[in-house]
C-alpha positions as CSV (number, residue, x, y, z in Angstrom):
1,M,-0.8,-2.6,21.1
2,K,-0.7,0.8,22.4
3,L,3.1,0.8,22.3
4,I,2.8,-0.8,18.9
5,A,0.9,2.4,17.9
6,L,3.0,4.6,19.8
7,F,6.1,3.2,17.9
8,S,4.6,3.9,14.6
9,I,3.7,7.3,15.3
10,V,6.8,8.1,16.5
11,S,8.6,6.5,13.5
12,W,6.5,8.4,11.0
13,G,6.8,11.6,12.8
14,L,10.9,11.2,13.1
15,L,11.0,10.2,9.2
16,G,8.9,13.4,8.2
17,M,11.3,15.2,9.9
18,S,14.3,17.4,8.1
19,V,17.3,16.9,10.5
20,P,20.8,17.5,9.7
21,E,23.1,14.7,8.7
22,T,24.3,14.3,12.1
23,T,21.1,13.2,13.6
24,S,20.2,10.8,10.5
25,G,20.7,8.5,13.0
26,I,17.4,9.2,14.8
27,Q,15.4,8.4,11.2
28,Y,17.4,5.2,10.6
29,S,16.2,4.1,14.3
30,A,12.8,5.1,13.3
31,L,13.3,3.3,10.1
32,A,14.2,0.5,11.8
33,I,11.3,0.5,14.3
34,L,8.9,0.6,11.2
35,A,10.6,-2.2,9.6
36,F,10.3,-4.2,12.8
37,L,6.4,-3.5,12.8
38,V,6.0,-4.7,9.3
39,V,8.2,-8.3,9.7
40,W,6.5,-8.9,13.2
41,F,3.0,-8.1,11.2
42,C,4.1,-10.3,8.6
43,L,5.4,-13.2,10.7
44,K,2.8,-13.2,13.8
45,G,-0.1,-10.9,13.0
46,F,-1.0,-12.1,9.7
47,P,-1.3,-15.8,10.2
48,A,-3.2,-15.0,13.6
49,I,-5.5,-13.4,11.4
50,L,-5.7,-16.0,8.9
51,E,-6.3,-18.7,11.7
52,A,-9.0,-16.6,13.0
53,Q,-10.9,-17.1,9.5
54,K,-10.7,-20.8,9.3
55,G,-13.3,-20.9,11.9
56,E,-15.5,-19.0,9.7
57,V,-14.9,-20.3,6.6
58,K,-15.7,-24.0,8.0
59,A,-19.3,-22.5,9.1
60,L,-19.9,-21.0,5.9
61,K,-19.2,-24.4,3.9
62,A,-21.5,-26.5,6.4
63,S,-24.0,-23.8,5.8
64,I,-23.4,-24.6,1.9
65,D,-23.6,-28.1,2.5
66,A,-26.8,-27.7,4.5
67,L,-28.3,-25.8,1.7
68,A,-27.2,-27.9,-0.9
69,T,-29.0,-30.7,0.8
70,E,-32.5,-28.7,1.3
71,I,-32.4,-27.9,-2.3
72,R,-31.9,-31.5,-3.4
73,V,-34.8,-32.6,-0.8
74,I,-36.9,-29.6,-2.4
75,K,-36.3,-30.9,-5.7
76,E,-36.8,-34.3,-4.8
77,R,-40.0,-33.5,-3.5
78,I,-41.0,-31.5,-6.9
79,S,-40.3,-34.3,-9.2
80,K,-42.2,-37.0,-7.2
81,N,-45.3,-34.6,-7.6
């Protein structure tokens, strides 16, 4: 992860440099590194984040179902009185 952060910092730095036309390959390399990072995040990182959140969503749905059951029980108790 530190290596990815380092590559992105270097890439942004190289893209911001004003270099002569003969060394524009450096900027293209930096752009390629950034493109790789974006594609990697879209293919690997983002789905992993979504997968990690599925457990939280299931727990939240279970809590909502438990609350709905409690509300129903309370309404039945109120209607009996």
